[in-house]
N, C-alpha and C positions, 0 to 999 in steps of 0.2 A: 317648928322648923319651917322656914320659908323656902319655897322652890325657886330655883334660878329662872329668870325670864330668858327664854330662848329667842334668838333672832330669827326672823322669817327667812326662809330659803327661796321664797318666791319673789321674782322681781316686781317692783311696784307697777301698778297698772299704767298703761300708756294714756296720755290725754285723749279725750274723745276724738275719734276720727271724723272727717267731714261727713261721711255717710251716716254715722251715728247721730251727729248733730242735726242733719236734715230730717232723718227719719223720726227723731224725737219731736221735732216740730210738727211734721205731718201726721204723726201718730196720735196727736191729741184728738179727743172726741170732737167730731164735726169740723175740724180744722180744714181738711180738703174741701168740704162743702162750702165753707165760708170763702175760701180763696176762689173756688170755682164761680160762685155767684158774683164776686167782686171783679172777676176777669172781664165782664162785659162793659160795665160802667160803674161809677160811684153809686153807692146804695145807702139809704138811711136805715137806721136800726129796725124800724117797723117793716120796711121792705124786705130786709134779710129774714126777719121772723116769718113773713109770709112765704118767702122762697124756701125756707127750711122749716116746715110746720111742726116737726117733732122736737125741735130744739127748744129748751126752756130759755127764758129771758136771762136768767142767771148764768147759764152756760155760755150763751151767745156773748153776753157782756164780758165774761172772763176770757173767751177766745179772742175777742177783738182787742182787749187790753194786752193780752199776751203777744198777739201778732204785731201790735203797735210797738211794744217794748223790743221785739226782735227786729224791727225795721222792715216788716213785710207789709204793714198797713199804715195808711195815713188817716188820721182823724181830723176832719175840718169842721169847725163850728161855723154855721151859716148865720149871717146877720139878718135873721128873720124874726118876726114876732109871732109866737114865741120862738126862741132860738131852736134851731134844729142842727143835727150833726150828720155829716156824710162821711162814709168810709170808702177808701179807694186803695188800690194796690200801689206799692212803690215799685221802682224798677226791679228791685230784688224780688218782690212778690210776683211780678210778671214772669220772672224767670222760672218760677215753680209751675206755671200753668201748663207748659208742654209735658212736664213729668206727670201731672195729674191727668192730662188728656191721654197719655200713653197708658196709664192705669185703667182709665175708662175703656179704652179700646180693647185691652186684654180682658176686662170684665165682660164686654159684649161677646167676645169670642168664647169665653168660658161658658156663658149662658147658652150660646148656640150649641156648644158641644153637649151640654147637659140635656138640652131639649131633644137632641137627635137620638 
């Protein structure tokens, strides 16, 4: 004897809200650091690796591709020999910098409270 399938009484989930979308982006490992170091000027892959020494090449490459897909980072191939690639923030990426700066400011205040 098969059991009747019951309908769910819970409404379907709402589409992701803008806050969830943004936090999902910033919540990726090392993503805020990558955005932070690109906020000053365009950087090459090796420069970003030295800026963030604990990040692996695989993770950095993945983050850069993800940020490029989301429209936060621009990848520009330079016509040099051998070819090199520079990464920079898009206008959308630059809009994230004040949010990251605010988080850094709160982090400094938290550290001072902890030390006191």
